[in-house]
All heavy atoms as TSV, in Angstrom:
chain	resi	resn	atom	element	x	y	z
A	1	MET	N	N	-23.696	84.245	48.093
A	1	MET	CA	C	-23.825	85.604	48.564
A	1	MET	C	C	-25.287	86.017	48.480
A	1	MET	O	O	-25.750	86.776	49.358
A	1	MET	CB	C	-22.967	86.536	47.757
A	1	MET	CG	C	-23.122	87.988	48.197
A	1	MET	SD	S	-22.106	89.118	47.309
A	1	MET	CE	C	-20.686	89.172	48.360
A	2	HIS	N	N	-26.037	85.568	47.493
A	2	HIS	CA	C	-27.427	85.973	47.339
A	2	HIS	C	C	-28.247	85.573	48.552
A	2	HIS	O	O	-29.071	86.351	49.040
A	2	HIS	CB	C	-28.045	85.381	46.082
A	2	HIS	CG	C	-29.477	85.694	45.967
A	2	HIS	ND1	N	-29.936	86.968	45.635
A	2	HIS	CD2	C	-30.609	84.915	46.147
A	2	HIS	CE1	C	-31.268	86.961	45.609
A	2	HIS	NE2	N	-31.694	85.729	45.930
A	3	TRP	N	N	-27.992	84.382	49.094
A	3	TRP	CA	C	-28.748	83.908	50.257
A	3	TRP	C	C	-28.532	84.836	51.424
A	3	TRP	O	O	-29.479	85.221	52.125
A	3	TRP	CB	C	-28.353	82.478	50.608
A	3	TRP	CG	C	-29.147	81.953	51.762
A	3	TRP	CD1	C	-30.362	81.386	51.702
A	3	TRP	CD2	C	-28.773	81.976	53.130
A	3	TRP	NE1	N	-30.799	81.054	52.999
A	3	TRP	CE2	C	-29.817	81.378	53.856
A	3	TRP	CE3	C	-27.646	82.403	53.811
A	3	TRP	CZ2	C	-29.760	81.250	55.246
A	3	TRP	CZ3	C	-27.594	82.282	55.184
A	3	TRP	CH2	C	-28.663	81.680	55.884
A	4	HIS	N	N	-27.271	85.208	51.649
A	4	HIS	CA	C	-26.960	86.132	52.772
A	4	HIS	C	C	-27.632	87.473	52.579
A	4	HIS	O	O	-28.172	88.070	53.509
A	4	HIS	CB	C	-25.465	86.329	52.908
A	4	HIS	CG	C	-24.790	85.276	53.729
A	4	HIS	ND1	N	-25.009	85.114	55.057
A	4	HIS	CD2	C	-23.896	84.314	53.363
A	4	HIS	CE1	C	-24.292	84.097	55.501
A	4	HIS	NE2	N	-23.600	83.614	54.502
A	5	LEU	N	N	-27.582	88.000	51.367
A	5	LEU	CA	C	-28.214	89.293	51.115
A	5	LEU	C	C	-29.727	89.214	51.323
A	5	LEU	O	O	-30.330	90.134	51.858
A	5	LEU	CB	C	-27.924	89.755	49.677
A	5	LEU	CG	C	-26.485	90.165	49.400
A	5	LEU	CD1	C	-26.268	90.363	47.909
A	5	LEU	CD2	C	-26.126	91.419	50.177
A	6	ASP	N	N	-30.344	88.108	50.892
A	6	ASP	CA	C	-31.798	87.981	51.066
A	6	ASP	C	C	-32.170	87.820	52.539
A	6	ASP	O	O	-33.087	88.444	53.002
A	6	ASP	CB	C	-32.287	86.785	50.239
A	6	ASP	CG	C	-33.793	86.767	50.155
A	6	ASP	OD1	O	-34.422	87.856	50.186
A	6	ASP	OD2	O	-34.364	85.678	50.115
A	7	VAL	N	N	-31.476	86.976	53.231
A	7	VAL	CA	C	-31.823	86.694	54.645
A	7	VAL	C	C	-31.455	87.886	55.521
A	7	VAL	O	O	-32.253	88.314	56.368
A	7	VAL	CB	C	-31.108	85.405	55.117
A	7	VAL	CG1	C	-31.299	85.238	56.616
A	7	VAL	CG2	C	-31.646	84.203	54.392
A	8	THR	N	N	-30.290	88.423	55.383
A	8	THR	CA	C	-29.820	89.483	56.286
A	8	THR	C	C	-30.478	90.830	55.966
A	8	THR	O	O	-30.864	91.543	56.859
A	8	THR	CB	C	-28.288	89.629	56.179
A	8	THR	OG1	O	-27.687	88.351	56.389
A	8	THR	CG2	C	-27.762	90.585	57.195
A	9	PHE	N	N	-30.602	91.173	54.695
A	9	PHE	CA	C	-31.093	92.472	54.313
A	9	PHE	C	C	-32.473	92.428	53.617
A	9	PHE	O	O	-32.952	93.477	53.198
A	9	PHE	CB	C	-30.112	93.189	53.373
A	9	PHE	CG	C	-28.792	93.453	54.035
A	9	PHE	CD1	C	-27.669	92.693	53.713
A	9	PHE	CD2	C	-28.662	94.464	54.955
A	9	PHE	CE1	C	-26.438	92.947	54.314
A	9	PHE	CE2	C	-27.427	94.728	55.559
A	9	PHE	CZ	C	-26.315	93.964	55.239
A	10	ARG	N	N	-33.061	91.247	53.480
A	10	ARG	CA	C	-34.350	91.073	52.812
A	10	ARG	C	C	-34.319	91.747	51.426
A	10	ARG	O	O	-35.224	92.529	51.051
A	10	ARG	CB	C	-35.467	91.612	53.657
A	10	ARG	CG	C	-35.636	90.869	54.961
A	10	ARG	CD	C	-36.797	91.384	55.760
A	10	ARG	NE	N	-36.925	90.681	57.014
A	10	ARG	CZ	C	-36.508	91.152	58.180
A	10	ARG	NH1	N	-35.959	92.342	58.242
A	10	ARG	NH2	N	-36.624	90.436	59.251
A	11	GLU	N	N	-33.287	91.466	50.669
A	11	GLU	CA	C	-33.074	92.103	49.397
A	11	GLU	C	C	-34.197	91.799	48.387
A	11	GLU	O	O	-34.559	92.636	47.568
A	11	GLU	CB	C	-31.720	91.681	48.819
A	11	GLU	CG	C	-31.309	92.449	47.584
A	11	GLU	CD	C	-29.950	92.109	47.088
A	11	GLU	OE1	O	-29.651	90.932	46.896
A	11	GLU	OE2	O	-29.184	93.051	46.912
A	12	ASP	N	N	-34.773	90.573	48.446
A	12	ASP	CA	C	-35.815	90.263	47.471
A	12	ASP	C	C	-37.078	91.086	47.693
A	12	ASP	O	O	-37.890	91.201	46.736
A	12	ASP	CB	C	-36.143	88.770	47.546
A	12	ASP	CG	C	-35.072	87.889	46.922
A	12	ASP	OD1	O	-34.231	88.436	46.204
A	12	ASP	OD2	O	-35.066	86.676	47.211
A	13	ALA	N	N	-37.242	91.650	48.842
A	13	ALA	CA	C	-38.436	92.480	49.121
A	13	ALA	C	C	-38.266	93.910	48.669
A	13	ALA	O	O	-39.157	94.730	48.784
A	13	ALA	CB	C	-38.757	92.421	50.607
A	14	ASN	N	N	-37.080	94.234	48.162
A	14	ASN	CA	C	-36.805	95.604	47.694
A	14	ASN	C	C	-37.647	95.929	46.466
A	14	ASN	O	O	-37.704	95.199	45.509
A	14	ASN	CB	C	-35.309	95.737	47.371
A	14	ASN	CG	C	-34.899	97.139	46.993
A	14	ASN	OD1	O	-35.619	98.088	47.270
A	14	ASN	ND2	N	-33.781	97.289	46.361
A	15	THR	N	N	-38.305	97.091	46.501
A	15	THR	CA	C	-39.187	97.511	45.422
A	15	THR	C	C	-38.706	98.819	44.766
A	15	THR	O	O	-39.497	99.557	44.233
A	15	THR	CB	C	-40.649	97.654	45.888
A	15	THR	OG1	O	-40.664	98.642	46.917
A	15	THR	CG2	C	-41.188	96.336	46.363
A	16	THR	N	N	-37.414	99.095	44.847
A	16	THR	CA	C	-36.863	100.316	44.288
A	16	THR	C	C	-37.010	100.252	42.755
A	16	THR	O	O	-36.560	99.325	42.112
A	16	THR	CB	C	-35.383	100.487	44.671
A	16	THR	OG1	O	-35.288	100.452	46.063
A	16	THR	CG2	C	-34.827	101.790	44.133
A	17	LEU	N	N	-37.616	101.289	42.165
A	17	LEU	CA	C	-37.843	101.315	40.730
A	17	LEU	C	C	-36.678	101.972	39.963
A	17	LEU	O	O	-36.420	101.649	38.832
A	17	LEU	CB	C	-39.144	102.057	40.427
A	17	LEU	CG	C	-40.394	101.412	40.993
A	17	LEU	CD1	C	-41.616	102.280	40.693
A	17	LEU	CD2	C	-40.587	100.048	40.431
A	18	ASP	N	N	-36.018	102.935	40.603
A	18	ASP	CA	C	-34.892	103.629	39.934
A	18	ASP	C	C	-33.721	102.705	39.861
A	18	ASP	O	O	-33.222	102.222	40.875
A	18	ASP	CB	C	-34.571	104.906	40.734
A	18	ASP	CG	C	-33.478	105.720	40.069
A	18	ASP	OD1	O	-33.199	105.507	38.900
A	18	ASP	OD2	O	-32.904	106.578	40.772
A	19	LYS	N	N	-33.235	102.430	38.650
A	19	LYS	CA	C	-32.148	101.444	38.456
A	19	LYS	C	C	-30.863	101.891	39.126
A	19	LYS	O	O	-30.139	101.083	39.697
A	19	LYS	CB	C	-31.924	101.174	36.970
A	19	LYS	CG	C	-33.028	100.405	36.366
A	19	LYS	CD	C	-32.787	100.120	34.900
A	19	LYS	CE	C	-33.965	99.343	34.321
A	19	LYS	NZ	N	-33.717	98.928	32.955
A	20	LEU	N	N	-30.547	103.148	39.043
A	20	LEU	CA	C	-29.299	103.641	39.694
A	20	LEU	C	C	-29.402	103.524	41.192
A	20	LEU	O	O	-28.410	103.116	41.846
A	20	LEU	CB	C	-29.030	105.098	39.287
A	20	LEU	CG	C	-27.738	105.703	39.786
A	20	LEU	CD1	C	-26.520	104.885	39.338
A	20	LEU	CD2	C	-27.612	107.144	39.336
A	21	ALA	N	N	-30.527	103.843	41.765
A	21	ALA	CA	C	-30.704	103.724	43.228
A	21	ALA	C	C	-30.612	102.264	43.677
A	21	ALA	O	O	-30.017	101.952	44.685
A	21	ALA	CB	C	-32.029	104.316	43.659
A	22	ALA	N	N	-31.188	101.379	42.872
A	22	ALA	CA	C	-31.139	99.934	43.186
A	22	ALA	C	C	-29.717	99.412	43.142
A	22	ALA	O	O	-29.297	98.633	43.987
A	22	ALA	CB	C	-32.054	99.160	42.251
A	23	LYS	N	N	-28.977	99.886	42.149
A	23	LYS	CA	C	-27.569	99.464	42.021
A	23	LYS	C	C	-26.756	99.992	43.233
A	23	LYS	O	O	-25.929	99.286	43.780
A	23	LYS	CB	C	-26.961	100.014	40.693
A	23	LYS	CG	C	-25.605	99.558	40.447
A	23	LYS	CD	C	-25.128	99.970	39.051
A	23	LYS	CE	C	-23.718	99.468	38.788
A	23	LYS	NZ	N	-23.248	99.829	37.455
A	24	ASN	N	N	-26.976	101.246	43.617
A	24	ASN	CA	C	-26.273	101.810	44.758
A	24	ASN	C	C	-26.613	101.071	46.021
A	24	ASN	O	O	-25.738	100.798	46.853
A	24	ASN	CB	C	-26.605	103.297	44.887
A	24	ASN	CG	C	-25.965	104.144	43.812
A	24	ASN	OD1	O	-24.963	103.732	43.239
A	24	ASN	ND2	N	-26.542	105.330	43.575
A	25	GLN	N	N	-27.892	100.717	46.230
A	25	GLN	CA	C	-28.296	99.960	47.375
A	25	GLN	C	C	-27.622	98.605	47.403
A	25	GLN	O	O	-27.190	98.104	48.452
A	25	GLN	CB	C	-29.803	99.785	47.457
A	25	GLN	CG	C	-30.561	101.042	47.792
A	25	GLN	CD	C	-32.051	100.835	47.763
A	25	GLN	OE1	O	-32.547	99.892	47.168
A	25	GLN	NE2	N	-32.761	101.764	48.371
A	26	ASN	N	N	-27.534	97.966	46.267
A	26	ASN	CA	C	-26.878	96.678	46.151
A	26	ASN	C	C	-25.405	96.772	46.541
A	26	ASN	O	O	-24.900	95.890	47.267
A	26	ASN	CB	C	-27.038	96.103	44.759
A	26	ASN	CG	C	-26.495	94.710	44.620
A	26	ASN	OD1	O	-25.308	94.522	44.349
A	26	ASN	ND2	N	-27.367	93.740	44.812
A	27	ILE	N	N	-24.721	97.757	46.084
A	27	ILE	CA	C	-23.312	97.970	46.426
A	27	ILE	C	C	-23.155	98.178	47.921
A	27	ILE	O	O	-22.254	97.577	48.553
A	27	ILE	CB	C	-22.711	99.135	45.647
A	27	ILE	CG1	C	-22.621	98.790	44.150
A	27	ILE	CG2	C	-21.366	99.568	46.189
A	27	ILE	CD1	C	-22.322	99.988	43.277
A	28	ILE	N	N	-24.020	99.000	48.524
A	28	ILE	CA	C	-23.928	99.260	49.958
A	28	ILE	C	C	-24.219	98.001	50.756
A	28	ILE	O	O	-23.553	97.711	51.748
A	28	ILE	CB	C	-24.924	100.388	50.347
A	28	ILE	CG1	C	-24.385	101.719	49.771
A	28	ILE	CG2	C	-25.057	100.477	51.865
A	28	ILE	CD1	C	-25.351	102.856	49.886
A	29	ARG	N	N	-25.193	97.199	50.308
A	29	ARG	CA	C	-25.518	95.946	51.018
A	29	ARG	C	C	-24.342	94.962	50.959
A	29	ARG	O	O	-23.995	94.325	51.962
A	29	ARG	CB	C	-26.728	95.279	50.397
A	29	ARG	CG	C	-28.003	95.930	50.787
A	29	ARG	CD	C	-29.187	95.092	50.304
A	29	ARG	NE	N	-30.407	95.839	50.367
A	29	ARG	CZ	C	-31.011	96.328	49.286
A	29	ARG	NH1	N	-30.583	96.146	48.084
A	29	ARG	NH2	N	-32.143	97.029	49.465
A	30	LYS	N	N	-23.689	94.851	49.795
A	30	LYS	CA	C	-22.544	93.933	49.659
A	30	LYS	C	C	-21.391	94.403	50.498
A	30	LYS	O	O	-20.685	93.618	51.132
A	30	LYS	CB	C	-22.143	93.829	48.189
A	30	LYS	CG	C	-23.134	92.980	47.389
A	30	LYS	CD	C	-22.728	92.881	45.939
A	30	LYS	CE	C	-23.754	92.052	45.154
A	30	LYS	NZ	N	-23.423	91.991	43.742
A	31	TRP	N	N	-21.170	95.728	50.534
A	31	TRP	CA	C	-20.094	96.275	51.352
A	31	TRP	C	C	-20.371	96.034	52.841
A	31	TRP	O	O	-19.472	95.589	53.566
A	31	TRP	CB	C	-19.988	97.784	51.045
A	31	TRP	CG	C	-18.970	98.503	51.831
A	31	TRP	CD1	C	-17.602	98.383	51.662
A	31	TRP	CD2	C	-19.151	99.409	52.886
A	31	TRP	NE1	N	-16.994	99.207	52.544
A	31	TRP	CE2	C	-17.912	99.873	53.302
A	31	TRP	CE3	C	-20.293	99.937	53.488
A	31	TRP	CZ2	C	-17.732	100.770	54.340
A	31	TRP	CZ3	C	-20.142	100.867	54.503
A	31	TRP	CH2	C	-18.864	101.285	54.933
A	32	SER	N	N	-21.623	96.237	53.234
A	32	SER	CA	C	-22.017	96.013	54.620
A	32	SER	C	C	-21.872	94.527	54.994
A	32	SER	O	O	-21.418	94.192	56.066
A	32	SER	CB	C	-23.447	96.457	54.861
A	32	SER	OG	O	-23.593	97.808	54.603
A	33	LEU	N	N	-22.259	93.645	54.073
A	33	LEU	CA	C	-22.151	92.230	54.295
A	33	LEU	C	C	-20.707	91.816	54.507
A	33	LEU	O	O	-20.400	91.015	55.364
A	33	LEU	CB	C	-22.791	91.444	53.143
A	33	LEU	CG	C	-22.832	89.941	53.311
A	33	LEU	CD1	C	-23.653	89.522	54.521
A	33	LEU	CD2	C	-23.383	89.280	52.055
A	34	SER	N	N	-19.806	92.376	53.715
A	34	SER	CA	C	-18.399	92.024	53.879
A	34	SER	C	C	-17.864	92.466	55.248
A	34	SER	O	O	-17.100	91.777	55.882
A	34	SER	CB	C	-17.537	92.599	52.772
A	34	SER	OG	O	-17.508	94.003	52.838
A	35	ILE	N	N	-18.331	93.636	55.708
A	35	ILE	CA	C	-17.940	94.108	57.049
A	35	ILE	C	C	-18.494	93.181	58.117
A	35	ILE	O	O	-17.802	92.795	59.060
A	35	ILE	CB	C	-18.379	95.558	57.262
A	35	ILE	CG1	C	-17.549	96.485	56.357
A	35	ILE	CG2	C	-18.217	95.951	58.739
A	35	ILE	CD1	C	-18.054	97.925	56.364
A	36	LEU	N	N	-19.770	92.808	58.001
A	36	LEU	CA	C	-20.395	91.953	58.977
A	36	LEU	C	C	-19.741	90.572	58.993
A	36	LEU	O	O	-19.591	89.948	60.038
A	36	LEU	CB	C	-21.892	91.784	58.679
A	36	LEU	CG	C	-22.753	93.015	58.910
A	36	LEU	CD1	C	-24.165	92.804	58.418
A	36	LEU	CD2	C	-22.740	93.396	60.365
A	37	LYS	N	N	-19.304	90.091	57.831
A	37	LYS	CA	C	-18.574	88.802	57.785
A	37	LYS	C	C	-17.250	88.877	58.534
A	37	LYS	O	O	-16.837	87.923	59.222
A	37	LYS	CB	C	-18.366	88.343	56.348
A	37	LYS	CG	C	-19.615	87.760	55.749
A	37	LYS	CD	C	-19.316	87.200	54.378
A	37	LYS	CE	C	-20.533	86.538	53.785
A	37	LYS	NZ	N	-20.231	85.866	52.546
A	38	MET	N	N	-16.549	90.011	58.420
A	38	MET	CA	C	-15.339	90.169	59.171
A	38	MET	C	C	-15.592	90.185	60.665
A	38	MET	O	O	-14.846	89.603	61.439
A	38	MET	CB	C	-14.603	91.437	58.744
A	38	MET	CG	C	-13.959	91.354	57.372
A	38	MET	SD	S	-12.886	92.774	56.976
A	38	MET	CE	C	-14.103	94.087	56.854
A	39	ILE	N	N	-16.668	90.848	61.070
A	39	ILE	CA	C	-17.004	90.876	62.508
A	39	ILE	C	C	-17.439	89.500	62.960
A	39	ILE	O	O	-17.141	89.097	64.100
A	39	ILE	CB	C	-18.152	91.907	62.738
A	39	ILE	CG1	C	-17.652	93.324	62.499
A	39	ILE	CG2	C	-18.754	91.781	64.147
A	39	ILE	CD1	C	-18.729	94.358	62.461
A	40	GLU	N	N	-18.110	88.724	62.108
A	40	GLU	CA	C	-18.616	87.392	62.446
A	40	GLU	C	C	-17.469	86.454	62.813
A	40	GLU	O	O	-17.684	85.465	63.517
A	40	GLU	CB	C	-19.468	86.831	61.350
A	40	GLU	CG	C	-20.171	85.553	61.719
A	40	GLU	CD	C	-20.968	84.985	60.575
A	40	GLU	OE1	O	-20.476	85.012	59.430
A	40	GLU	OE2	O	-22.067	84.498	60.805
A	41	LEU	N	N	-16.284	86.700	62.305
A	41	LEU	CA	C	-15.162	85.843	62.642
A	41	LEU	C	C	-14.930	85.808	64.146
A	41	LEU	O	O	-14.491	84.793	64.683
A	41	LEU	CB	C	-13.890	86.314	61.953
A	41	LEU	CG	C	-13.860	86.177	60.425
A	41	LEU	CD1	C	-12.610	86.793	59.847
A	41	LEU	CD2	C	-14.000	84.715	60.015
A	42	MET	N	N	-15.278	86.910	64.815
A	42	MET	CA	C	-15.115	86.943	66.283
A	42	MET	C	C	-16.382	86.526	67.004
A	42	MET	O	O	-16.314	85.913	68.025
A	42	MET	CB	C	-14.691	88.345	66.708
A	42	MET	CG	C	-13.341	88.739	66.194
A	42	MET	SD	S	-12.968	90.397	66.746
A	42	MET	CE	C	-11.345	90.563	65.978
A	43	LYS	N	N	-17.548	86.931	66.451
A	43	LYS	CA	C	-18.847	86.618	67.103
A	43	LYS	C	C	-19.843	86.266	66.015
A	43	LYS	O	O	-20.068	87.053	65.087
A	43	LYS	CB	C	-19.345	87.807	67.890
A	43	LYS	CG	C	-18.494	88.190	69.082
A	43	LYS	CD	C	-19.036	89.370	69.795
A	43	LYS	CE	C	-18.101	89.766	70.910
A	43	LYS	NZ	N	-18.555	90.972	71.610
A	44	PRO	N	N	-20.522	85.110	66.118
A	44	PRO	CA	C	-21.466	84.677	65.084
A	44	PRO	C	C	-22.787	85.494	65.137
A	44	PRO	O	O	-23.093	86.119	66.120
A	44	PRO	CB	C	-21.725	83.248	65.406
A	44	PRO	CG	C	-21.435	83.090	66.846
A	44	PRO	CD	C	-20.357	84.106	67.138
A	45	GLY	N	N	-23.522	85.456	64.033
A	45	GLY	CA	C	-24.872	86.017	63.990
A	45	GLY	C	C	-24.966	87.297	63.182
A	45	GLY	O	O	-25.023	88.367	63.756
A	46	LEU	N	N	-25.011	87.197	61.849
A	46	LEU	CA	C	-25.099	88.403	61.018
A	46	LEU	C	C	-26.369	89.208	61.293
A	46	LEU	O	O	-26.324	90.409	61.364
A	46	LEU	CB	C	-25.065	87.997	59.543
A	46	LEU	CG	C	-23.721	87.559	58.992
A	46	LEU	CD1	C	-23.893	87.093	57.547
A	46	LEU	CD2	C	-22.741	88.690	59.040
A	47	CYS	N	N	-27.481	88.525	61.494
A	47	CYS	CA	C	-28.742	89.254	61.668
A	47	CYS	C	C	-28.697	90.038	62.989
A	47	CYS	O	O	-29.206	91.149	63.058
A	47	CYS	CB	C	-29.915	88.270	61.693
A	47	CYS	SG	S	-30.269	87.561	60.088
A	48	MET	N	N	-28.102	89.485	64.013
A	48	MET	CA	C	-28.018	90.195	65.296
A	48	MET	C	C	-27.122	91.430	65.178
A	48	MET	O	O	-27.413	92.448	65.777
A	48	MET	CB	C	-27.501	89.246	66.375
A	48	MET	CG	C	-28.465	88.108	66.677
A	48	MET	SD	S	-30.128	88.657	67.107
A	48	MET	CE	C	-29.785	89.504	68.633
A	49	LYS	N	N	-26.034	91.319	64.423
A	49	LYS	CA	C	-25.168	92.469	64.231
A	49	LYS	C	C	-25.888	93.613	63.525
A	49	LYS	O	O	-25.772	94.764	63.887
A	49	LYS	CB	C	-23.903	92.074	63.476
A	49	LYS	CG	C	-22.996	91.165	64.218
A	49	LYS	CD	C	-22.404	91.869	65.383
A	49	LYS	CE	C	-21.458	90.919	66.105
A	49	LYS	NZ	N	-21.013	91.486	67.366
A	50	ARG	N	N	-26.650	93.269	62.506
A	50	ARG	CA	C	-27.348	94.320	61.711
A	50	ARG	C	C	-28.405	94.972	62.566
A	50	ARG	O	O	-28.587	96.176	62.557
A	50	ARG	CB	C	-27.961	93.696	60.438
A	50	ARG	CG	C	-28.608	94.770	59.561
A	50	ARG	CD	C	-29.254	94.130	58.361
A	50	ARG	NE	N	-30.340	93.261	58.702
A	50	ARG	CZ	C	-31.605	93.665	58.854
A	50	ARG	NH1	N	-31.900	94.932	58.700
A	50	ARG	NH2	N	-32.556	92.839	59.120
A	51	GLU	N	N	-29.121	94.179	63.361
A	51	GLU	CA	C	-30.267	94.735	64.121
A	51	GLU	C	C	-29.803	95.549	65.339
A	51	GLU	O	O	-30.514	96.439	65.780
A	51	GLU	CB	C	-31.155	93.611	64.576
A	51	GLU	CG	C	-31.921	92.969	63.416
A	51	GLU	CD	C	-32.732	91.763	63.841
A	51	GLU	OE1	O	-32.794	91.454	65.033
A	51	GLU	OE2	O	-33.311	91.118	62.942
A	52	SER	N	N	-28.605	95.293	65.832
A	52	SER	CA	C	-28.136	96.020	66.993
A	52	SER	C	C	-27.656	97.442	66.679
A	52	SER	O	O	-27.517	98.236	67.549
A	52	SER	CB	C	-27.019	95.231	67.710
A	52	SER	OG	O	-25.873	95.202	66.855
A	53	ASN	N	N	-27.445	97.726	65.395
A	53	ASN	CA	C	-26.916	99.034	65.021
A	53	ASN	C	C	-28.008	99.949	64.554
A	53	ASN	O	O	-28.938	99.775	63.998
A	53	ASN	CB	C	-25.825	98.912	63.922
A	53	ASN	CG	C	-24.593	98.288	64.505
A	53	ASN	OD1	O	-24.316	98.440	65.693
A	53	ASN	ND2	N	-23.868	97.566	63.675
């Protein structure tokens, strides 16, 4: 999962200092990734799905 989060959302480049905000962003990214994975079952390309919205 870490690889997907890093490649799709560039999570390693995140510089959020507030721990609560960083945790919330992580939850939102994981939730979004799970939705994108469900969509990918029909059409491949997680990065393209994220960029088109």
